[in-house]
N, C-alpha and C positions, 0 to 999 in steps of 0.2 A: 272569682273565677279566673282571671287570667293569669291570677301568680299560680294556679293550682296546675295550666295547661300547660306551662311553662315550665316548670320542675317536671312534671311527669315525661314530657317532649326530651329534658335536657337527660335524664336518667335513659332514657331510648336509646340515644345517640352515645354516652358513655359505654353501653354494652355491646351496641352493636361497633363502637370504634372498637372493643378489645377483643371481639370474637374469634380475629385471626391468630390474634399472638398466643389468647389461652387454650386453641385447641391442638389435642394431642397429635401428634405424627399415625401417621398406621405403622400398625407393627403385625409382625408374624410370629407362629408360636412355634420353636426349635427345640428339639423334640431328639436326644440322642442315648442311646445306649452303646455299651461296651459289652463284646462277648467275648470268652467268656470276661464276666463281670470283676475277673482279676487280673486280670491278663494287660490292663493301663487304662493309660484315659484319657479325655482330648481337648484340647488348649482349642477356645474360639476367640474370635476379632473379627470387627465388624461392624459390630451392631446388629439389632435387629430391624431395622426400619426395610420396610417396602421400598426396592431396586437399588440397596445398599448390598454389597459386593461382602459376602462372610467368610472367613477364611477357618478352616476346620485339622487342627493337627493331629494326628494321632501319635501319639506315645507309649511304648511298648515296657510293659516291665522285666526286668531281670530275668532271662529263660523263657522269654515270649517275641514274637517278630509282626507286624503289621502284615494284614493279609490281604485286606480289601474295605471300600465300602459297600454297604447293602441298605437296599429301603427305597426312599423317594431318587437317589442317585446310585448307579451302581458304578464304581470306578474304585482302578488300585491307585488314584493319585493321591500322593502326601506330601504337603497341603493340598488340600482339595478347597477350593475356591467356588463360590456358588454367589450365582445373582437373585437375591430374595423377593419371590413374587408373590408366596403364600405361603400357608404354613408346611415345615419340612419336616420328615422323621428319618434320622439316619440312623444305621446300624454300623460303630466301626468293628471290623473282626480283626483278628487276634489267635496267629496256630503257636504252636511249641516253638521253637528257636532249633532248628535240624540244618546239618549241612546240607548244600546244594551246591555244587559244583560238578566239572567237568575239566579233566585233561584229555589232551590230546597227543598223542605221542608218534612219533615217524621215524624210523628207522633204516638205515640205508645204507647199501655194502655195492652201489652199483644200481642192483634195484630197490624196489621200496616196498614197506612196509606200513601201514598207519593202524592203529590202535587206538581205544579211546576208550575213557572208566571213571568212575565218581560214585558220585550219592547222589540221590534224585529223590524229592519228596513222590511217594506211589509206586517207588522200587521196591523188589525184593528181595532175598539173597536168592533164589532162582531165577531162570527164566524169566524175562515178561516181552512179552509180543507189544510189539510197539515200544519199547524204550530199549531193550538188548539187542543187538543184532548181530547174526547167526556169520563165521566164518566163512569165506570162498573156497572151494576147493583147492588144495594143495595144488601147486604150480609145478614145474619143472625141477628135478634135480639139481640143477645150477642156478634157481632162485632163492633170494632170501625169503622165509614165507618165518612167518608169526601172528600166534593167538592167544587170548587168553582162554585157559583151561577153566570151562564150568564143570559141574557137576555131572551132566551127562552128551553138554555140544562143547565145542571148539568158537569161541566169540571174539568177534572182531569190537563189538562193544559189551560193555559189561557194565552196568549200574546198579547199584546195592542200598538197601533201606537208608533212609535219610536218618536216621536213630544209632546208626551202629557208631560206638566207640574205637574200634579196631576190625581192620580189612586186611586181609592178605590177596591180592591177583594174584593168578600163577602165569607167568609171561614163558610160552613156551617159544623160542630161537632157532629156527633152524636157517643154518646161514648158506650162501649161496657162496660162488667161485672164491672171493676174495678173501672170507674169513674175519675180516674186521670189517665191524659194524658201528657204524655213527647212529648214539639215540637224542634226538631232540623232542622236547616237549613243550608243552604252554596249558596254564589253568585259565578256564576263564573268568569272571567279575563275583561268581556266586558265592554264596556265603559260604568260607572254611574255618574251620578251626581247628587244628592238629597237626601233627607231622607227617609227612610222606616222602619214605625212604626205599631207593633203589637198590636191593641187593640180590642173592641167592639164597639157596635152601644152608651152605655151610656160612655163609655170611662173612665168606671169604672178602669181601668191599662190601660199603657200605657208603652211598649220596644220596646225600639231604637232595631231596627236589625243589625245596623251596628257596635253597640255595644259590643253586645252577638248575640251566634248564637243555644241559648237554651232556654226554659222554660217548666216548670211544671205548669199544671189547673187543677183546680177542676172542671169537668166536667160531671153531672150527668143527665142532660137531652141535647136535642138538643140544642144545643148552636148557636148563630149568631157572627163570629169576624170578622173580619175586619184587613187587610193590607193599611195601606197606604202611598203611595208614593207622593212626594209634592219637589217642587225646593224653 
């Protein structure tokens, strides 16, 4: 009888002693959806244990761009780092890759005029309230005035459909007293793919606006210039 008790007691101690080693760590369920499903994929690292920090990296396929996370976390960060406390469901959203940029142009001949143009998601090829901006009234005769000619409005800011592959902006410049207009421009860091050329209707000159950011033109009377975008 004593021998049996000893064996049972020893077996209990063996099981109790191994309990902490064999018990699995708490884990969370991670659910990831890619929308649209053919637009890209998501890479994960960091494990799935409670308390761990998981990293989610959205990778777009050709022709697509990542637009943000939705689900249990809403964010545009990429990669996204999340401390895991419970089950998590994420959707990696992608959109068609399209141009999204802005050129700011300053014209100076003693006085100054400023214009802005580009492509932006949500913009159309007509006037868009909240995106485009109408030109102010014309100043006195001896003051430089410039505007972008729209369908029915003179514009100071003119942004077009982001999916367009060819665009022409008509820039009208009315000089001040000097007749010598210095033009400077800059482009923001938004996505841009294509060419941008400053010219006129007769193509008497062509300036690659990506190779240089300034030029000087003699403009003695109202002149029609053009900015041409193309892929």
